N, C-alpha and C positions, 0 to 999 in steps of 0.2 A: 504494500500500500504506500502510495506517495502523496505527500501533502505539499500544497503551495506555501509560500512564506506566511509566517504568523502575523496576525494583525493584533496589536495590543491596545486594550482599553483599560481604564481604571477598574481593578478587581475582576477583570474578565479578559480571557484570551480566546480568540476565535481563529481556528484553522479551517480554511476552506478546502474541501476535497471534491473531486468531480462527481462523486456519488453520494455526497451527504456533507455533514459538518460535524466537527468536534467542538464542543464548548467546554472551556475550562473555567471554573469559577471558584473563588475562595470565599467561604462563608463560615463564620463562627469557627475559624481556624481548622476547617475541614476542607480538603481538596476534593472537588468533584470534577470528573472528566467524563463527559457523555459523548458517545459517538453513534452514528447510524451508518450502515452500508446498505445500499440497495442492490438487490440481485434481480436484474431484469431478464435473466435467461429463462425464467419460467413464466407461464401464462399469468399467474397472480403475482403481483409485486410483493416481495418479501424482503426482510431486513435482517441483518446481524446487529444486534444491540451490543455495544461495548461500554462497560462502566468500569472506571478506575476509582478506587477508594483507598485512602490511607486511614487505617483504624489505629486509634491510640490504645492498642491492645497487643500483647505479645502473640507471636505466631501460634503457640500451643493453644491459646484461648480461641483464636479464630478457627483453627483446624477442628477443635472440638465442636464449635458451632455448626460446622458442616457435617461432622461425622458421628456425633452422639445425640440420640433422641432428646435427652433432657435439655441439652443446650439448644438444639435446633428448635424446639417448641417455644423458646423464649423470644425468637425473632422472626419466625417464618410468617410471611404475610404482611401487608401494609398495616399501618398503625390502627386502622379501624377494625382489624381482625385479630383473633387469637388463633392459636394452633393447639386444639385440644387432643389431637390424635397424631401420632408419629411412630413409625417403625422404620428402622434403617438396618439393612444387612450390608454393612460397609466392606465390600470386597468386589473384585471383578465379577461381573454378572449377577451380583447381589442387587436386590431391589429396595427401593424406599416407597413408602406410602404415607402421605400426610394430608391433613385437612386444614382449611382456613375457615373460621366461623365468624360471620358478621353479627352485628347487633340484632338482626332479625332472627338469629338462631340457625340460619341455613348454612350448610357446610359445602365448600367446594374442595373436592379431593384431587390430588395429583399423584402420579406415580412415575417411576422411571427405573432404569437399570444402569449400573455403574460400568462404564466401558474402559476407563483408565483411572488408576489411582497411583500417584507417586507421593509417598508419605511427606506431608507438610510442604508440598510444592504444587501439586496439580491434581485436579479432579475433573473427569469428563463423564457426563451422564446424560441419558435421554430424559425427556420431560413430556408428560402427557396428562391431559385431564383423565380422571378416573371416577369410578363409583366407589362406594365405601368398601367394596371387596377387592379393590385393586384392578378391576377390569377397565381397560382403556375405553374411553367414550369420546364422541366428537364434542367440539366446543359448544355445539348447539344444545347439548344436554344441560348446559348451564346458561342457555339463552345468550350465548356469545357468538360473534361472527365466525363463519366457517374458516378453518385453518387446517394445516396438516395435523394429523393426530399425534405425530411425534416431532418434537423439536430437540435441539442439542444445546447443552449448557457446558461451558468450559470455565473452570475457575483456576487461576494461577495465583500463588501466594509467595511472598518473599518478606522476610523479617529484616528490618533496618532500623538501627538505633532504638530498639525496644518497641517499635511500631510495626504494623503489618501492612504491606502494600498488596492490594488485591486487584486483579484484572478479571472481570467476568465478561464472557461473550455468550449471548443467547441467540442461536441461529434458527431461522425459519419462521420469524414472526411476521404476520401480514402487515403491510404498510399501515393500514387503518388502526391496528392495535399497538403499534410500536411506542407511541407516546404514553399510553396507559401502562404498558409493560415496563417502560423505563421508570415511570413514577412509582409503580408498585415495587420494583427492586430497590429504588433509592429509599423509599419509606421503610422497607424491611431492613435495609442496612443501617438506617438510623436507629432502629430498635436493637440491632445487633450491637452497635456501639454503646448504647445506653443500658441494655439489660443483661448482656452476657459477661460473666466474670470467671 
């Protein structure tokens, strides 16, 4: 991926790319880097969402947030949601199943399979909507726009000066859902920063 020169504004940096934009903003001493990539080779326009965060947490803590159900439940889902259910079989070909519950009491389930695990460095897993039994269901099951039943999430972690740098890529998101997906991840990561220890 190649970027054009950076354009600097107060508290904000914008890098223009031929297929999208990266916005870097400093807010409350947190670094947010958000990116979108369009994939125009398919009939339906899809994106790869890229989020870079620096957590004021050690790597061990952030790794547990992704790999251990008790920690995962503290942050999974945007701020308006809780995660009352979570099972994680954290190994290659192992599955996870988790729910997000809103104020109305309704649960949205997701499941996936771990494709790659490099301890404390990298996690790659599939992500799909599911029913409470872990069966993959279409997005329409939850009254959401149609999308591929399976997307791919890649998480890369690195510890630096007692903090953890994270890069997340979520591939296969329909263009019309990319903004909401980005906001959902960022809200979830705010919870991770605040709630996981």
